[in-house]
C-alpha positions as CSV (number, residue, x, y, z in Angstrom):
1,M,-29.9,-16.8,-8.6
2,N,-29.1,-14.5,-5.8
3,T,-30.3,-15.2,-2.3
4,P,-32.4,-12.8,-0.3
5,D,-30.3,-13.5,2.7
6,T,-27.3,-11.1,2.5
7,A,-25.7,-13.0,5.7
8,L,-22.8,-14.9,4.5
9,P,-22.9,-18.7,5.6
10,L,-19.6,-18.8,7.5
11,E,-20.0,-15.6,9.5
12,G,-18.7,-16.3,13.0
13,L,-16.3,-18.9,12.0
14,R,-12.6,-18.0,13.1
15,V,-9.8,-19.3,11.0
16,V,-6.1,-18.9,11.9
17,D,-4.1,-19.3,8.6
18,F,-0.3,-19.9,8.8
19,T,-0.1,-20.7,5.0
20,R,1.7,-18.8,2.3
21,L,2.0,-18.9,-1.7
22,L,-1.1,-20.5,-3.2
23,P,-2.7,-23.7,-1.9
24,G,-3.6,-22.5,1.6
25,P,-4.2,-18.9,0.8
26,Y,-6.7,-20.0,-1.9
27,A,-8.6,-22.1,0.6
28,T,-8.8,-19.3,3.1
29,L,-9.9,-16.9,0.5
30,V,-12.9,-19.1,-0.2
31,L,-13.5,-19.3,3.6
32,A,-13.2,-15.4,3.8
33,D,-15.5,-15.0,0.8
34,L,-18.2,-17.2,2.5
35,G,-18.0,-15.0,5.7
36,A,-15.2,-16.4,7.9
37,E,-12.8,-14.2,9.8
38,V,-9.5,-15.1,8.7
39,F,-6.2,-14.3,10.7
40,K,-3.3,-14.4,8.3
41,I,-0.2,-15.0,10.3
42,E,2.8,-13.7,8.5
43,P,6.6,-13.2,9.5
44,P,7.2,-9.6,10.1
45,E,10.2,-9.4,7.7
46,G,8.7,-9.7,4.2
47,G,5.4,-11.4,5.0
48,D,3.9,-14.1,2.7
49,Y,6.3,-14.4,-0.3
50,V,3.5,-13.6,-2.9
51,R,3.3,-10.1,-1.5
52,W,6.4,-9.1,-3.6
53,M,5.5,-11.4,-6.7
54,P,5.1,-9.5,-10.0
55,P,3.1,-8.0,-11.5
56,L,2.7,-5.2,-9.0
57,A,-0.5,-3.0,-8.7
58,G,1.3,0.0,-7.1
59,A,3.2,-1.4,-4.2
60,V,1.2,-4.5,-3.9
61,S,1.4,-7.7,-5.8
62,S,-1.7,-8.4,-8.0
63,A,-1.5,-12.0,-7.1
64,F,-1.4,-11.1,-3.2
65,A,-4.3,-8.7,-3.5
66,A,-6.3,-11.3,-5.4
67,L,-5.8,-14.2,-3.0
68,N,-6.1,-12.3,0.4
69,T,-9.1,-9.9,0.3
70,G,-11.1,-9.9,3.4
71,K,-8.3,-11.3,5.7
72,R,-6.6,-9.7,8.8
73,S,-2.8,-9.7,8.7
74,V,-1.0,-10.6,12.1
75,A,2.8,-10.2,11.5
76,V,4.8,-11.9,14.3
77,D,8.1,-13.6,14.6
78,L,7.2,-17.3,15.5
79,K,10.9,-17.7,16.7
80,H,10.1,-15.5,19.4
81,P,8.5,-17.4,22.5
82,E,6.3,-14.6,23.5
83,C,4.9,-14.3,20.0
84,V,4.2,-17.9,19.9
85,A,2.4,-17.7,23.3
86,W,0.0,-15.0,21.9
87,V,-0.4,-17.0,18.6
88,R,-1.3,-20.0,20.6
89,R,-4.0,-18.1,22.4
90,L,-5.4,-17.0,19.1
91,C,-5.5,-20.6,18.1
92,L,-7.2,-21.8,21.1
93,G,-10.0,-19.2,20.4
94,A,-10.4,-20.4,16.7
95,D,-12.7,-22.9,15.0
96,V,-9.9,-23.8,12.3
97,V,-6.1,-23.7,12.2
98,I,-4.7,-24.2,8.7
99,E,-0.9,-24.5,8.0
100,S,1.5,-25.6,5.1
101,F,4.8,-26.0,6.8
102,R,6.8,-29.2,6.4
103,P,5.5,-31.9,8.8
104,G,6.8,-31.4,12.3
105,V,7.5,-27.7,12.1
106,M,4.3,-26.8,14.0
107,D,4.9,-29.4,16.6
108,R,8.4,-27.9,17.4
109,L,6.7,-24.5,17.7
110,G,4.2,-26.0,20.3
111,L,1.4,-25.2,18.0
112,G,0.8,-28.7,16.5
113,Y,-2.4,-30.4,16.7
114,P,-1.9,-32.7,19.6
115,S,-0.7,-29.8,21.8
116,L,-3.7,-27.5,20.6
117,A,-6.4,-30.1,20.6
118,A,-5.5,-31.1,24.4
119,E,-6.8,-27.7,25.3
120,H,-9.3,-27.3,22.6
121,P,-11.0,-30.6,21.5
122,G,-13.2,-29.0,19.2
123,L,-10.4,-27.5,17.0
124,I,-10.3,-28.4,13.3
125,Y,-6.7,-28.5,12.2
126,C,-5.6,-28.8,8.5
127,A,-2.1,-29.4,7.4
128,I,-1.4,-28.9,3.8
129,S,1.8,-30.7,2.5
130,G,3.2,-31.9,-0.8
131,Y,3.4,-35.3,0.0
132,G,1.5,-35.8,3.2
133,Q,2.3,-36.1,6.9
134,D,3.7,-39.5,6.7
135,G,5.5,-42.0,4.1
136,P,8.9,-41.6,2.7
137,Y,8.4,-38.2,0.9
138,R,7.0,-36.5,4.0
139,D,10.1,-34.1,4.4
140,R,10.7,-33.6,0.6
141,A,10.5,-30.3,-1.1
142,G,8.3,-29.7,-4.1
143,H,6.2,-27.5,-6.2
144,D,3.1,-28.1,-8.3
145,L,4.9,-29.5,-11.2
146,N,6.5,-32.3,-8.9
147,Y,3.3,-33.3,-7.3
148,I,1.4,-33.8,-10.6
149,A,4.5,-35.5,-12.1
150,L,4.4,-38.0,-9.1
151,A,0.6,-38.3,-9.3
152,G,0.6,-39.4,-12.9
153,V,-1.3,-36.3,-14.1
154,L,1.6,-34.6,-16.0
155,G,2.3,-38.2,-17.7
156,L,-1.0,-37.9,-19.5
157,A,-0.6,-34.4,-20.7
158,G,0.2,-33.7,-24.3
159,P,0.6,-35.6,-27.7
160,P,2.1,-39.0,-27.6
161,D,5.2,-38.1,-29.8
162,A,6.4,-35.3,-27.6
163,A,7.2,-34.3,-23.9
164,P,4.5,-34.0,-21.5
165,T,2.8,-30.6,-21.7
166,L,3.1,-28.1,-18.7
167,P,-0.4,-27.3,-17.6
168,P,-1.5,-23.6,-17.6
169,V,-2.8,-23.7,-14.0
170,Q,-1.6,-25.2,-10.7
171,I,-3.6,-28.3,-10.6
172,A,-2.1,-29.8,-7.3
173,D,-1.9,-26.5,-5.5
174,V,-5.5,-25.4,-6.1
175,G,-7.3,-28.6,-6.9
176,G,-5.1,-31.1,-5.0
177,G,-4.4,-29.0,-2.1
178,G,-6.7,-26.0,-1.7
179,L,-10.0,-27.4,-2.6
180,Q,-9.3,-30.8,-0.8
181,A,-8.4,-28.9,2.4
182,L,-11.7,-27.0,2.0
183,V,-13.7,-30.2,1.6
184,G,-11.9,-31.6,4.8
185,I,-12.5,-28.7,6.8
186,L,-16.2,-28.3,5.8
187,V,-16.8,-32.2,6.6
188,A,-15.1,-31.5,10.0
189,L,-17.4,-28.6,10.8
190,H,-20.3,-30.7,10.0
191,A,-19.1,-33.7,12.2
192,R,-18.4,-31.3,15.0
193,N,-21.9,-30.1,15.0
194,A,-22.8,-33.7,16.2
195,S,-19.9,-34.8,18.4
196,G,-18.4,-31.4,19.5
197,R,-15.1,-32.8,18.7
198,G,-12.6,-31.4,15.8
199,R,-10.1,-33.5,13.8
200,F,-6.8,-33.3,12.2
201,I,-7.0,-33.2,8.2
202,D,-3.8,-34.4,6.3
203,A,-4.2,-32.7,3.0
204,S,-1.6,-34.0,0.7
205,M,-1.4,-32.0,-2.6
206,T,-0.1,-35.1,-4.4
207,D,-2.9,-37.3,-3.1
208,G,-5.3,-34.8,-4.2
209,A,-3.8,-34.6,-7.7
210,L,-3.8,-38.3,-7.9
211,S,-7.5,-38.3,-7.1
212,F,-8.2,-36.6,-10.4
213,L,-7.3,-39.9,-12.1
214,Q,-10.3,-41.8,-10.8
215,M,-11.8,-42.2,-14.3
216,A,-8.6,-42.7,-16.2
217,M,-7.2,-45.4,-14.0
218,A,-10.6,-47.2,-13.3
219,G,-10.0,-49.8,-16.0
220,A,-6.4,-50.4,-15.1
221,L,-7.1,-50.8,-11.4
222,G,-10.4,-52.6,-11.5
223,G,-10.9,-54.1,-14.9
224,G,-7.5,-55.5,-16.0
225,A,-7.2,-53.1,-18.7
226,S,-3.7,-51.4,-19.6
227,P,-3.1,-48.0,-18.0
228,P,-3.9,-45.0,-20.2
229,A,-1.2,-43.8,-22.5
230,R,-0.5,-40.1,-23.3
231,G,-2.6,-39.0,-26.1
232,A,-4.3,-42.2,-26.7
233,D,-7.4,-42.1,-24.4
234,T,-10.6,-40.6,-25.7
235,L,-10.5,-37.6,-23.5
236,T,-6.6,-37.0,-24.1
237,G,-6.8,-36.9,-28.0
238,G,-7.3,-40.5,-29.0
239,Q,-10.5,-39.7,-30.9
240,P,-11.2,-36.8,-33.4
241,C,-14.6,-36.1,-31.9
242,Y,-12.9,-34.7,-28.7
243,G,-10.2,-32.2,-29.5
244,V,-9.0,-28.7,-30.3
245,Y,-9.0,-27.4,-33.9
246,E,-7.3,-24.4,-35.4
247,T,-9.4,-21.9,-37.4
248,Q,-8.6,-20.0,-40.5
249,D,-7.5,-16.9,-38.4
250,G,-5.2,-18.7,-35.9
251,G,-8.0,-19.0,-33.3
252,F,-9.2,-22.3,-32.0
253,M,-12.5,-24.2,-31.4
254,S,-12.9,-27.0,-28.8
255,L,-15.0,-30.0,-30.1
256,A,-16.4,-32.4,-27.5
257,A,-19.1,-34.2,-29.4
258,L,-18.9,-37.6,-27.4
259,E,-22.5,-38.6,-27.4
260,P,-23.9,-39.6,-31.0
261,K,-26.6,-36.8,-30.8
262,F,-23.9,-34.2,-30.5
263,W,-21.8,-35.8,-33.2
264,K,-24.9,-35.8,-35.4
265,A,-25.4,-32.1,-34.7
266,F,-21.8,-31.2,-35.4
267,C,-21.9,-33.1,-38.7
268,E,-25.1,-31.4,-39.8
269,A,-23.7,-28.0,-38.7
270,V,-20.7,-28.4,-41.0
271,E,-22.5,-29.9,-43.7
272,R,-20.7,-33.3,-43.6
273,P,-23.2,-36.0,-43.2
274,D,-20.6,-38.4,-44.7
275,L,-18.7,-38.0,-41.4
276,L,-21.6,-39.6,-39.3
277,G,-19.9,-43.0,-39.1
278,S,-16.5,-41.7,-38.2
279,Q,-16.9,-40.5,-34.8
280,F,-14.7,-43.3,-33.3
281,G,-12.3,-45.6,-34.8
282,G,-8.8,-47.2,-34.8
283,P,-5.8,-45.0,-35.1
284,A,-5.8,-44.9,-38.9
285,Q,-9.4,-44.0,-39.2
286,S,-9.1,-41.5,-36.3
287,E,-6.3,-39.7,-38.1
288,R,-8.2,-39.5,-41.4
289,T,-11.3,-38.0,-39.6
290,R,-9.1,-35.7,-37.6
291,A,-7.5,-34.4,-40.9
292,E,-11.1,-33.8,-42.3
293,I,-12.3,-32.0,-39.2
294,A,-9.0,-29.8,-39.2
295,A,-9.6,-28.9,-42.8
296,I,-13.2,-28.0,-42.0
297,F,-12.3,-25.6,-39.1
298,G,-9.3,-24.2,-41.1
299,G,-11.7,-23.0,-43.6
300,R,-13.4,-20.2,-41.7
301,P,-12.3,-17.7,-38.9
302,R,-13.2,-18.4,-35.3
303,A,-15.9,-15.8,-35.2
304,E,-18.0,-17.6,-38.0
305,W,-17.7,-20.8,-36.2
306,E,-18.8,-19.2,-33.0
307,A,-21.9,-17.8,-34.9
308,I,-22.6,-21.2,-36.3
309,F,-22.5,-23.3,-33.1
310,A,-24.2,-20.6,-31.1
311,A,-27.4,-22.0,-32.5
312,T,-26.3,-25.5,-32.5
313,D,-26.1,-28.1,-29.4
314,A,-22.9,-29.8,-30.5
315,C,-20.6,-29.2,-27.6
316,C,-18.3,-26.9,-29.7
317,E,-17.1,-23.7,-28.2
318,P,-14.3,-21.3,-28.8
319,V,-11.0,-21.5,-27.0
320,L,-10.9,-18.1,-25.1
321,R,-7.8,-16.2,-24.5
322,P,-7.3,-14.7,-21.1
323,D,-7.7,-11.3,-22.4
324,E,-11.3,-12.2,-23.7
325,L,-12.7,-13.4,-20.5
326,A,-14.1,-10.3,-19.0
327,D,-16.2,-9.2,-22.1
328,H,-17.5,-12.8,-22.7
329,P,-21.3,-12.8,-22.2
330,L,-21.2,-16.0,-20.0
331,H,-18.6,-14.6,-17.6
332,A,-20.3,-11.2,-17.6
333,A,-23.7,-12.8,-16.7
334,R,-22.3,-15.1,-14.1
335,Q,-20.4,-12.0,-12.4
336,A,-17.0,-13.9,-12.8
337,T,-15.2,-10.8,-11.1
338,I,-15.6,-8.8,-8.2
339,E,-14.3,-5.6,-6.9
340,D,-12.9,-5.2,-3.3
341,A,-13.5,-2.1,-1.3
342,A,-10.4,-0.6,-2.6
343,G,-11.4,-1.0,-6.3
344,H,-9.1,-3.9,-7.0
345,V,-10.8,-6.3,-9.4
346,R,-10.3,-10.2,-9.0
347,L,-12.0,-13.4,-9.8
348,R,-14.8,-14.2,-7.9
349,T,-14.7,-17.5,-5.9
350,P,-17.6,-19.4,-7.4
351,L,-19.6,-19.9,-4.1
352,R,-19.4,-16.5,-3.0
353,P,-23.1,-14.9,-3.2
354,R,-23.1,-12.3,-6.1
355,D,-25.0,-9.8,-3.9
356,A,-22.5,-9.9,-1.1
357,A,-20.9,-6.6,0.0
358,P,-17.5,-5.9,-1.5
359,P,-14.8,-7.5,0.5
360,A,-12.2,-5.5,2.3
361,P,-9.0,-5.3,0.3
362,A,-6.0,-7.5,1.0
363,P,-4.3,-6.2,4.2
364,A,-0.9,-4.4,4.5
365,L,1.7,-6.5,6.2
366,G,1.0,-6.5,10.0
367,A,-2.0,-4.3,9.5
368,D,-4.0,-5.9,12.2
369,T,-1.3,-7.1,14.4
370,R,-1.7,-4.7,17.2
371,A,-5.5,-4.8,17.2
372,V,-5.6,-8.6,17.2
373,L,-3.0,-8.8,20.1
374,R,-5.1,-6.2,22.0
375,E,-8.2,-8.4,21.6
376,L,-6.2,-11.3,23.1
377,G,-5.3,-9.2,26.1
378,C,-2.0,-7.8,25.1
379,D,-1.2,-4.5,26.9
380,E,0.4,-1.4,25.2
381,A,3.8,-1.9,27.0
382,T,4.1,-5.4,25.7
383,L,3.2,-4.3,22.2
384,E,5.9,-1.6,22.1
385,R,8.4,-4.1,23.6
386,L,7.6,-6.7,20.9
387,A,7.8,-3.9,18.2
388,A,11.1,-2.5,19.4
389,A,12.5,-6.1,19.3
390,K,11.3,-6.4,15.7
391,A,9.2,-9.4,16.9
392,I,5.9,-7.8,15.5
393,A,5.2,-5.5,12.4
394,G,2.3,-3.2,11.9
């Protein structure tokens, strides 16, 4: 339901964003979509690496355009002391600072939390990193695959008789890093309303990915059960009532009939009442039932199964390909995509009001540098001097 109030909930919030690639930019995209003013700090040579990541839409990366709408680009050289001083002034006037450098980098620049908070005790400072701000891996390099590997998530992905399956999306980057950072920032904003004080948020992507195993590890950690094995748990392929099955035309259907009422509805829909007692079972029975279900789904094309289950509450839905998403009635009705002011279409972050005005397009590198520095009190002579020294772009 659309809200009649067109004001975005985070209007007036100022965020200084030092992050690049995916985790931090996704977090600040959500903040920008909810009305925050986001200052994206980039190096003047090249900017955020994602700017040049294919595929390109004209001269701009589609990924960059999708992750950075509604933000202001400030391209400054953080190795230049004068630029650092101006950026520090920007941070001291902000509500939130978010960065994703390796631990210690911002401290060496004079932009770390202790230094900023000494002058601005209400500042909320979020540091996103692969392995956290302390511990033996704090300085170690990594990417999403490494984080989910060390978090145990990758070890549960795929069938038991093959190598773990690479996930199709960046679980640690978005869920473990970006979303956990957002939760920490919004909690800190709420706490600041009462105390007036900000806080430091240590957002480890590995910690965040590990937290997704709450249910999977509950028995092993709290009940003495064995840790889950890949492909053996109910929700990872261990039972036939929860899985993916191929259809006659090479499509797939997802079956998640965990509750008895949904399994009963499934059996009735496929006209196999003899399977009612086969929802769960040991390995041998499960394999027999799985083979029966595979034969059932293999007997019709996906469209026919969609029509059958459209009128049946059995937790059975088609596996959509990415090229089918835009035209699917669910996503169309929920307005899964939005168009920015330049006509570039991207996915809508889920909490952005559907009736909000289109966001500004992703900024060109350094598009707002001079305007922001002027707002901070920088004069024209200084701007020209910094530009001549290639310490700023834009």
